[in-house]
C-alpha positions as CSV (number, residue, x, y, z in Angstrom):
1,M,1.5,20.9,-7.7
2,A,-0.4,18.3,-5.7
3,Q,-3.1,16.3,-7.3
4,R,-6.6,16.7,-6.0
5,L,-9.6,14.5,-6.0
6,S,-13.1,16.1,-6.1
7,I,-16.1,14.6,-4.5
8,S,-19.5,14.4,-6.2
9,S,-22.8,13.0,-4.8
10,S,-24.0,11.8,-8.1
11,S,-23.2,8.1,-7.9
12,R,-23.1,5.3,-5.4
13,P,-20.0,3.1,-5.5
14,S,-20.2,-0.4,-4.0
15,V,-17.0,0.0,-2.0
16,L,-14.9,2.9,-0.8
17,P,-12.6,4.3,-3.5
18,T,-9.4,3.6,-1.7
19,P,-6.1,4.8,-3.1
20,N,-5.8,1.3,-4.7
21,S,-9.1,1.7,-6.6
22,S,-9.5,2.4,-10.3
23,A,-11.5,5.5,-9.4
24,A,-8.4,7.1,-8.0
25,Y,-6.6,6.5,-11.3
26,S,-9.0,8.4,-13.6
27,S,-7.4,10.8,-16.0
28,S,-9.2,13.7,-14.4
29,N,-8.6,12.5,-10.8
30,R,-12.3,13.2,-10.0
31,V,-13.8,10.5,-7.9
32,P,-17.6,10.1,-7.7
33,F,-18.4,9.5,-4.0
34,N,-21.4,9.4,-1.8
35,F,-21.4,8.7,1.9
36,N,-25.0,7.5,1.6
37,F,-24.0,4.1,0.3
38,L,-22.9,3.1,3.8
39,P,-25.5,1.0,5.8
40,H,-25.5,3.7,8.5
41,P,-24.2,7.3,8.6
42,I,-20.6,8.0,9.7
43,H,-20.4,11.0,11.9
44,P,-17.1,12.9,12.0
45,I,-14.9,12.2,15.0
46,R,-13.7,15.5,16.5
47,L,-10.5,15.0,18.4
48,C,-8.6,17.2,20.8
49,N,-4.9,17.0,21.7
50,G,-4.3,16.4,25.3
51,S,-7.5,14.5,25.9
52,T,-7.2,11.3,28.0
53,N,-10.6,10.0,27.1
54,H,-9.3,8.0,24.1
55,R,-7.5,5.7,26.4
56,R,-10.8,4.6,27.9
57,L,-12.5,3.9,24.6
58,S,-12.8,0.1,24.6
59,V,-9.1,-0.5,24.3
60,S,-9.6,-4.0,25.7
61,R,-11.6,-4.8,22.6
62,L,-8.8,-4.0,20.2
63,A,-8.0,-7.6,19.6
64,A,-11.6,-8.2,18.6
65,T,-11.5,-5.4,16.1
66,A,-8.3,-6.4,14.4
67,L,-8.7,-8.0,11.0
68,P,-8.0,-11.8,11.0
69,S,-5.5,-13.3,8.7
70,V,-7.1,-14.9,5.7
71,D,-5.3,-18.1,4.7
72,S,-4.8,-19.1,1.1
73,D,-4.1,-22.7,0.1
74,D,-1.7,-24.8,2.2
75,S,1.0,-25.1,-0.4
76,A,4.5,-24.1,0.6
77,G,7.7,-23.7,-1.3
78,A,11.1,-25.2,-0.5
79,S,11.6,-22.6,2.2
80,G,8.6,-24.0,4.1
81,K,6.8,-20.7,3.6
82,K,3.6,-20.1,1.7
83,P,3.9,-18.1,-1.4
84,L,1.9,-14.8,-1.0
85,L,2.6,-13.4,-4.5
86,E,3.7,-15.3,-7.5
87,V,4.5,-13.4,-10.7
88,K,5.4,-15.4,-13.8
89,D,6.6,-13.9,-17.1
90,L,4.5,-10.7,-16.6
91,K,4.3,-8.4,-19.6
92,A,2.5,-5.1,-19.8
93,V,2.2,-2.1,-22.2
94,I,1.1,1.5,-21.8
95,A,-2.6,1.2,-22.7
96,E,-2.7,4.4,-24.8
97,T,0.4,3.9,-26.9
98,G,1.1,0.2,-26.8
99,Q,4.7,0.7,-25.7
100,E,6.0,-2.4,-23.9
101,I,7.3,-1.6,-20.4
102,L,7.3,-5.0,-18.6
103,K,9.0,-7.7,-20.7
104,G,8.7,-10.8,-18.6
105,V,8.9,-10.2,-14.8
106,N,9.3,-13.2,-12.5
107,L,9.1,-12.8,-8.8
108,V,7.9,-14.9,-5.8
109,V,7.2,-13.2,-2.4
110,N,6.5,-15.6,0.4
111,E,4.6,-14.8,3.6
112,G,6.6,-12.9,6.1
113,E,9.3,-11.7,3.7
114,V,10.7,-8.2,2.8
115,H,11.8,-7.7,-0.8
116,A,13.3,-4.6,-2.4
117,I,13.4,-3.7,-6.1
118,M,16.1,-1.3,-7.4
119,G,17.0,-0.1,-10.8
120,K,17.7,2.8,-13.0
121,N,14.9,5.3,-13.9
122,G,12.8,3.9,-16.6
123,S,13.6,0.2,-15.8
124,G,9.9,-0.6,-15.0
125,K,9.9,-0.6,-11.2
126,S,7.0,1.8,-10.6
127,T,5.1,0.3,-13.6
128,F,5.4,-3.1,-12.1
129,S,3.9,-1.8,-8.8
130,K,1.0,-0.1,-10.6
131,V,0.2,-3.1,-12.7
132,L,0.0,-5.2,-9.5
133,V,-2.7,-2.9,-8.1
134,G,-4.6,-2.6,-11.4
135,H,-3.6,0.9,-12.7
136,P,-5.8,1.4,-15.9
137,H,-3.0,3.2,-17.7
138,Y,-1.3,-0.2,-18.3
139,E,-2.5,-3.3,-20.0
140,V,-1.3,-6.8,-19.2
141,T,-0.3,-8.6,-22.4
142,G,1.1,-11.8,-20.9
143,G,2.1,-13.8,-17.9
144,S,0.3,-14.5,-14.6
145,V,0.0,-13.0,-11.1
146,I,-1.3,-15.2,-8.3
147,F,-2.0,-13.5,-4.9
148,K,-3.0,-15.7,-2.0
149,G,-3.8,-18.5,-4.4
150,E,-6.1,-16.4,-6.6
151,N,-5.7,-14.8,-10.0
152,L,-4.9,-11.2,-9.2
153,L,-5.3,-10.1,-12.8
154,D,-9.0,-11.1,-12.8
155,M,-9.7,-8.8,-9.9
156,E,-10.9,-5.2,-10.1
157,P,-8.5,-2.7,-8.3
158,E,-10.8,-2.3,-5.3
159,D,-11.1,-6.0,-5.0
160,R,-7.3,-6.3,-4.9
161,S,-7.3,-3.8,-2.1
162,L,-10.0,-5.6,-0.2
163,A,-8.1,-8.9,-0.7
164,G,-5.2,-7.5,1.2
165,L,-3.0,-5.7,-1.3
166,F,-1.9,-2.2,-0.5
167,M,0.2,0.3,-2.5
168,S,1.8,3.5,-1.1
169,F,2.2,6.1,-3.8
170,Q,5.1,8.4,-4.5
171,S,2.7,11.3,-4.7
172,P,-0.4,10.7,-2.6
173,V,-3.5,12.6,-3.8
174,E,-5.6,15.1,-1.9
175,I,-9.3,14.4,-1.3
176,P,-11.0,17.7,-0.3
177,G,-14.1,17.4,1.7
178,V,-13.3,14.0,3.2
179,S,-11.7,13.9,6.6
180,N,-9.0,11.3,7.5
181,S,-11.2,9.9,10.2
182,D,-14.1,9.3,7.9
183,F,-11.9,8.0,5.1
184,L,-10.1,5.5,7.3
185,N,-13.3,4.4,9.1
186,M,-15.0,3.6,5.8
187,A,-12.0,1.9,4.2
188,Y,-11.6,-0.3,7.3
189,N,-15.3,-1.2,7.3
190,A,-15.2,-2.0,3.6
191,R,-12.5,-4.6,4.3
192,R,-14.4,-5.9,7.3
193,R,-17.5,-6.4,5.1
194,K,-15.3,-8.3,2.7
195,L,-14.3,-10.6,5.6
196,A,-17.9,-11.0,6.7
197,L,-17.2,-9.1,10.0
198,P,-19.4,-6.5,11.7
199,E,-18.6,-2.9,10.9
200,L,-17.2,-0.6,13.6
201,G,-18.9,2.6,14.6
202,P,-16.9,5.8,15.1
203,I,-16.1,5.3,18.8
204,E,-15.1,1.6,18.4
205,F,-13.0,2.6,15.4
206,Y,-11.2,5.3,17.3
207,A,-10.2,2.8,20.0
208,Y,-8.8,0.7,17.2
209,L,-7.2,3.6,15.5
210,F,-5.4,5.4,18.3
211,P,-2.5,2.9,18.6
212,K,-2.0,3.1,14.9
213,L,-1.5,6.9,15.2
214,E,1.2,6.3,17.9
215,L,2.9,3.7,15.6
216,V,3.4,6.3,12.8
217,N,4.0,9.2,15.3
218,M,1.1,11.2,14.1
219,K,-1.0,13.6,16.2
220,S,-4.7,13.0,16.5
221,D,-5.6,16.3,15.0
222,F,-4.6,15.0,11.6
223,L,-7.7,12.9,11.7
224,N,-9.9,16.0,11.5
225,R,-8.1,17.3,8.4
226,N,-9.1,16.4,4.9
227,V,-7.2,13.6,3.3
228,N,-3.7,14.9,2.4
229,E,-5.0,18.4,1.9
230,G,-2.3,20.9,2.9
231,F,0.0,18.1,4.1
232,S,3.7,18.3,3.7
233,G,5.5,15.5,1.8
234,G,6.5,13.8,5.0
235,E,3.0,14.1,6.4
236,R,1.5,12.5,3.3
237,K,3.9,9.6,3.5
238,R,3.1,9.1,7.2
239,N,-0.6,9.2,6.3
240,E,0.0,6.5,3.7
241,I,1.6,4.3,6.3
242,L,-1.3,5.0,8.7
243,Q,-3.7,3.7,6.0
244,L,-1.5,0.6,5.7
245,A,-1.6,0.1,9.5
246,V,-5.4,0.5,9.6
247,L,-6.1,-1.8,6.7
248,E,-3.6,-4.4,7.9
249,A,-2.7,-5.4,4.4
250,D,-1.1,-8.8,3.7
251,L,1.2,-7.4,1.0
252,S,2.4,-3.8,1.1
253,V,3.9,-2.4,-2.0
254,L,5.9,0.8,-1.1
255,D,6.8,2.8,-4.2
256,E,9.7,5.1,-3.2
257,I,8.3,5.7,0.3
258,D,11.6,7.3,1.2
259,S,11.5,10.1,-1.4
260,G,11.2,13.5,0.1
261,L,11.7,12.4,3.7
262,D,14.2,13.7,6.1
263,V,16.1,11.3,8.3
264,D,13.7,11.6,11.3
265,A,10.6,11.1,9.1
266,L,12.2,8.2,7.4
267,Q,13.0,6.5,10.7
268,D,9.4,7.0,11.8
269,V,8.0,5.5,8.6
270,A,10.4,2.6,8.7
271,K,9.7,1.9,12.4
272,A,5.9,1.8,11.6
273,V,6.5,-0.6,8.6
274,N,8.7,-2.8,10.7
275,G,6.0,-2.8,13.4
276,L,3.5,-4.1,11.0
277,L,5.5,-7.1,9.8
278,T,4.3,-10.5,10.9
279,P,5.1,-14.0,9.8
280,K,2.1,-13.7,7.5
281,K,2.5,-10.2,6.1
282,S,5.1,-9.1,3.5
283,V,6.6,-5.9,2.1
284,L,7.7,-5.2,-1.5
285,M,9.7,-1.9,-1.6
286,V,10.8,0.1,-4.7
287,T,13.7,2.4,-4.0
288,H,16.8,4.0,-5.4
289,Y,18.7,4.4,-2.2
290,R,20.4,2.2,0.3
291,R,19.3,4.3,3.3
292,L,15.8,2.9,3.2
293,L,17.2,-0.6,3.3
294,E,19.2,0.2,6.4
295,F,15.9,0.8,8.3
296,I,13.7,-1.8,6.6
297,K,16.0,-4.7,6.0
298,P,15.1,-6.9,3.0
299,A,15.8,-10.6,2.8
300,F,16.0,-10.2,-1.0
301,V,17.1,-7.4,-3.3
302,H,16.1,-7.5,-7.0
303,I,17.7,-5.5,-9.7
304,M,15.4,-4.5,-12.6
305,E,16.5,-3.5,-16.1
306,D,14.5,-3.0,-19.2
307,G,11.3,-4.4,-17.8
308,R,12.8,-7.6,-16.3
309,I,14.4,-8.6,-13.0
310,I,17.9,-9.5,-14.0
311,K,19.6,-10.3,-10.7
312,T,18.5,-11.2,-7.2
313,G,20.6,-11.2,-4.0
314,D,20.8,-10.1,-0.4
315,I,21.8,-6.7,0.9
316,E,25.4,-7.2,-0.2
317,I,24.2,-6.6,-3.8
318,V,23.6,-3.0,-2.8
319,S,27.2,-2.6,-1.7
320,L,28.3,-3.8,-5.2
321,L,25.9,-1.2,-6.7
322,E,27.4,1.6,-4.7
323,K,30.9,0.6,-5.8
324,E,30.4,-0.2,-9.5
325,G,27.0,1.1,-10.4
326,Y,24.3,-0.7,-12.5
327,K,26.8,-1.6,-15.2
328,A,28.0,-4.3,-12.8
329,M,24.5,-5.8,-13.0
330,S,23.7,-5.2,-16.6
331,T,23.0,-8.0,-19.0
332,S,23.7,-6.0,-22.1
């Protein structure tokens, strides 16, 4: 059964509770939310299929509404690329039980790189992803994580999102009562405020949004529907990538984005992700299957076992996995 988020008007959060925020992780999955915290009201955008008006909506201003890249320090590794994410000896436990899951993860993702993490069930892949975005069910007990030159572990989950970190979930939640158009507009404006940029009104935002819809092959009527409510598995995954496209994240963590997708949907999602890659933006994928890596080609494939990355290689390492299984990678 799909998870649902309920909306209450009892509190006023400082930023939109995006899927990366701690509010979305509460045990009851009930997010306090109030549209009144915005500096001006957001009016729903009603869209109709077949309309040609959207192509006249300030499309020439799209470049002005795109989010600028925020540079970190000028340090670069041996490859000449700036490190975007640096994880050193990261250790984490389940907060409630104290069970150790991550036992010393080391990873560097430079700007413009695509990385994939593979491993058996229970090896720590999804836990690693969730720790990066600040999931409260896990507690970091050691190590460091530097994102764009700053200590990621010191940031609240919503601040990590606003800084340019995005995670696509295996099972995206529903948010009854909040349309996709309102949700995306507010999430985008929250990041623009972080970057000291002027917010976009609904009409300006739609001009910015429409090319993103085409990128993920979604119809405009999805914007009038509540976030993920009644969506199929494939529609939810497309909607996650639409959020990624709108927010223009610097590092996209895709946790089994291929699960539950047929070949056509997977190709659409992969095409969208590839279309978002730039020399400054990077992707970290978690997957069990080679088929995703045939559409989104990683420069590095990491094998995870027992809470650590035990081997790193290129796509050829996947061929070895298919022939000999994880026993060929095991350190035990």
